[in-house]
Backbone bond lengths (Angstrom), bond angles and torsions (degrees), N, CA, C in turn:
res aa  C-N    CA-C-N  psi(-1)  N-CA   C-N-CA  omega(-1)  CA-C   N-CA-C  phi
1 X - - - 1.449 - - 1.525 112.23 -
2 X 1.309 117.30 -27.27 1.465 120.22 -179.85 1.524 110.11 -62.36
3 X 1.335 116.89 -35.96 1.461 121.08 178.79 1.515 112.12 -63.76
4 X 1.330 117.07 -37.74 1.458 121.78 179.64 1.529 110.15 -66.72
5 X 1.319 116.56 -42.62 1.453 121.25 179.31 1.536 109.91 -62.75
6 X 1.338 116.68 -41.92 1.460 121.85 178.19 1.528 109.80 -61.80
7 X 1.327 116.46 -43.69 1.472 121.96 179.14 1.525 110.64 -61.32
8 X 1.325 117.01 -45.91 1.464 121.12 -179.13 1.525 111.14 -62.36
9 X 1.323 116.32 -42.88 1.464 119.97 179.19 1.522 111.13 -66.84
10 X 1.326 116.54 -38.73 1.462 120.59 178.84 1.520 109.95 -65.24
11 X 1.322 117.00 -42.98 1.464 121.55 178.40 1.525 110.37 -61.95
12 X 1.323 117.56 -43.59 1.460 121.53 178.03 1.523 110.40 -63.28
13 X 1.324 117.25 -41.19 1.455 121.55 178.82 1.524 110.83 -61.12
14 X 1.329 117.57 -44.01 1.469 121.04 177.90 1.527 110.36 -60.06
15 X 1.322 116.99 -43.97 1.464 120.78 179.33 1.522 111.27 -62.00
16 X 1.323 117.06 -42.51 1.467 120.81 179.38 1.522 111.43 -65.46
17 X 1.327 116.71 -39.53 1.468 120.22 178.20 1.525 109.72 -65.26
18 X 1.327 117.64 -43.94 1.467 120.80 179.82 1.529 111.43 -61.84
19 X 1.329 117.01 -35.63 1.467 121.41 179.24 1.528 111.86 -84.35
20 X 1.337 116.21 -6.85 1.462 123.19 -177.06 1.531 111.08 57.56
21 X 1.342 114.52 47.68 1.464 120.66 -178.56 1.528 111.70 -132.34
22 X 1.340 116.93 41.87 1.460 118.53 -178.70 1.515 112.66 -86.03
23 X 1.324 117.15 -28.96 1.451 120.33 -171.46 1.519 108.49 75.23
24 X 1.311 116.12 -170.63 1.457 121.00 179.13 1.513 111.92 -74.79
25 X 1.326 116.77 173.87 1.469 120.52 -177.96 1.539 113.52 -57.40
26 X 1.316 117.09 -41.86 1.471 119.56 -179.75 1.519 111.37 -68.16
27 X 1.328 116.30 -41.98 1.471 120.20 178.37 1.518 110.95 -63.93
28 X 1.325 115.93 -41.37 1.457 121.02 -179.80 1.521 110.97 -64.08
29 X 1.317 116.26 -44.79 1.465 120.08 178.55 1.523 110.82 -59.68
30 X 1.309 116.25 -43.01 1.466 120.71 -179.90 1.530 110.83 -64.34
31 X 1.343 117.01 -43.44 1.470 119.61 -178.16 1.526 112.14 -67.93
32 X 1.350 117.40 -28.35 1.464 120.73 178.19 1.524 112.66 -90.62
33 X 1.328 116.81 -7.00 1.460 120.53 -179.08 1.518 112.28 71.59
34 X 1.335 115.96 35.97 1.463 121.70 -177.77 1.515 110.69 -126.61
35 X 1.319 114.42 168.29 1.452 119.75 170.22 1.523 106.97 -82.05
36 X 1.311 115.72 154.20 1.463 120.92 -177.13 1.528 111.67 -57.33
37 X 1.327 117.48 -38.74 1.471 121.24 -179.51 1.526 110.96 -60.43
38 X 1.344 117.78 -38.53 1.459 121.38 -179.93 1.522 110.89 -66.51
39 X 1.335 117.17 -35.56 1.462 120.84 176.54 1.527 109.37 -60.92
40 X 1.329 116.87 -45.14 1.461 120.42 178.51 1.532 111.06 -62.04
41 X 1.325 117.29 -38.09 1.471 120.76 178.02 1.538 111.13 -64.00
42 X 1.324 116.68 -43.05 1.463 120.36 179.48 1.522 110.04 -65.88
43 X 1.332 117.46 -40.96 1.465 120.68 177.38 1.528 110.70 -60.45
44 X 1.327 117.13 -41.53 1.470 120.71 177.11 1.524 111.25 -62.56
45 X 1.332 117.07 -42.23 1.467 121.47 177.90 1.535 110.53 -61.55
46 X 1.320 116.31 -42.53 1.465 120.29 179.56 1.523 111.46 -64.61
47 X 1.311 116.44 -40.55 1.470 119.81 179.02 1.524 110.75 -57.90
48 X 1.313 115.80 -42.24 1.465 120.02 179.88 1.524 112.10 -72.16
49 X 1.313 116.64 -46.20 1.463 121.15 -175.48 1.528 112.53 -68.31
50 X 1.319 117.11 -37.33 1.457 120.69 -175.18 1.526 112.49 -97.60
51 X 1.322 116.98 -3.22 1.467 122.71 -178.75 1.525 111.24 49.75
52 X 1.333 115.05 49.33 1.456 120.75 177.70 1.518 108.48 -139.75
53 X 1.302 114.88 169.80 1.454 119.73 177.16 1.523 107.98 -103.15
54 X 1.304 115.72 142.54 1.457 121.56 177.10 1.518 105.64 -124.32
55 X 1.322 115.66 117.68 1.460 121.22 -177.14 1.522 109.85 -123.55
56 X 1.328 115.02 155.86 1.455 119.64 174.78 1.519 108.72 -89.17
57 X 1.324 117.00 127.24 1.458 122.79 177.81 1.527 108.75 -102.36
58 X 1.329 115.86 115.63 1.468 119.92 178.17 1.523 110.93 -65.90
59 X 1.332 116.68 -33.46 1.464 121.17 -179.83 1.524 111.44 -63.87
60 X 1.329 115.58 -44.30 1.468 120.90 -177.33 1.525 112.21 -90.96
61 X 1.333 115.92 -10.01 1.467 121.88 -176.89 1.521 110.98 53.15
62 X 1.338 114.13 46.27 1.453 120.94 -177.65 1.524 109.88 -159.45
63 X 1.322 115.28 156.87 1.462 119.91 168.92 1.516 107.22 -75.96
64 X 1.329 116.31 145.54 1.461 121.79 -179.79 1.524 109.46 -136.88
65 X 1.343 115.29 152.20 1.457 120.76 173.58 1.518 108.25 -82.55
66 X 1.330 116.10 138.18 1.463 120.94 174.27 1.517 107.83 -133.87
67 X 1.314 115.93 160.54 1.471 120.46 178.45 1.517 109.29 -69.70
68 X 1.310 115.80 140.29 1.462 120.99 177.60 1.526 108.17 -82.07
69 X 1.317 116.17 125.53 1.459 120.35 178.56 1.502 109.56 -75.73
70 X 1.303 115.91 121.58 1.468 121.46 -178.15 1.511 109.16 -82.19
């Protein structure tokens, strides 16, 4: 069951990033019910799995997907 919960949180995180509504790292961790370190771990997993870069935009106050520079 832990895997399902991880999947659901990851899916929600992707949706929030696409909508540019994640907020800062602390806000994001709180909204996902996780510790901040776990949010960073999931972001790292997504970067590898999706072969993209995920950066925090101060202007948008959200994490955003960006193209990975080859």
